[in-house]
C-alpha positions, -999 to +999 in steps of 0.1 A: -256-524-234-233-532-264-217-559-243-251-575-236-261-574-273-227-589-283-230-617-257-266-625-268-255-628-304-227-652-294-251-673-274-276-675-303-246-686-325-238-712-300-274-725-302-272-726-339-239-746-336-257-772-314-249-761-279-271-774-250-303-752-252-309-753-214-274-741-206-274-714-233-310-703-222-296-698-187-268-676-200-292-656-221-316-650-192-287-637-171-276-613-199-312-602-205-315-595-167-283-575-168-296-556-199-329-548-182-311-536-151-288-514-171-318-500-191-337-493-159-306-476-144-302-455-175-339-447-174-337-435-139-309-411-148-329-396-177-366-404-172-386-406-140-415-427-155-417-464-149-429-473-184-409-496-205-395-484-238-404-500-271-369-516-272-373-530-237-406-546-246-391-560-278-362-575-258-385-590-233-408-606-259-378-618-279-363-634-248-396-652-240-400-664-276-364-677-276-370-695-243-403-711-254-387-723-287-358-738-267-381-754-242-398-773-270-367-794-276-357-798-239-359-831-221-394-835-205-379-845-171-357-814-170-386-792-179-407-808-152-379-801-127-376-765-137-414-760-137-415-775-102-388-751-090-407-722-104-440-733-089-455-738-123-481-766-127-487-778-162-520-793-169 
């Protein structure tokens, strides 16, 4: 978990320094996926419920908010390609 938080902080710093938002967003999604998997695994060892913790919900919302903010500055053609791959239709 500490490694995930450290990597996310570094990726945010890279964004602040002007790194390509689409590339960094991909990295952040990977780490957030690893973080959620680790949290779920830890939850299985200590808790039998399937409910997300407050920290997990905060991490999910923060990740979505970061991704939405980054998408606002992305090239429209790249966004269209990603949306098409995800099966998302923007109207």
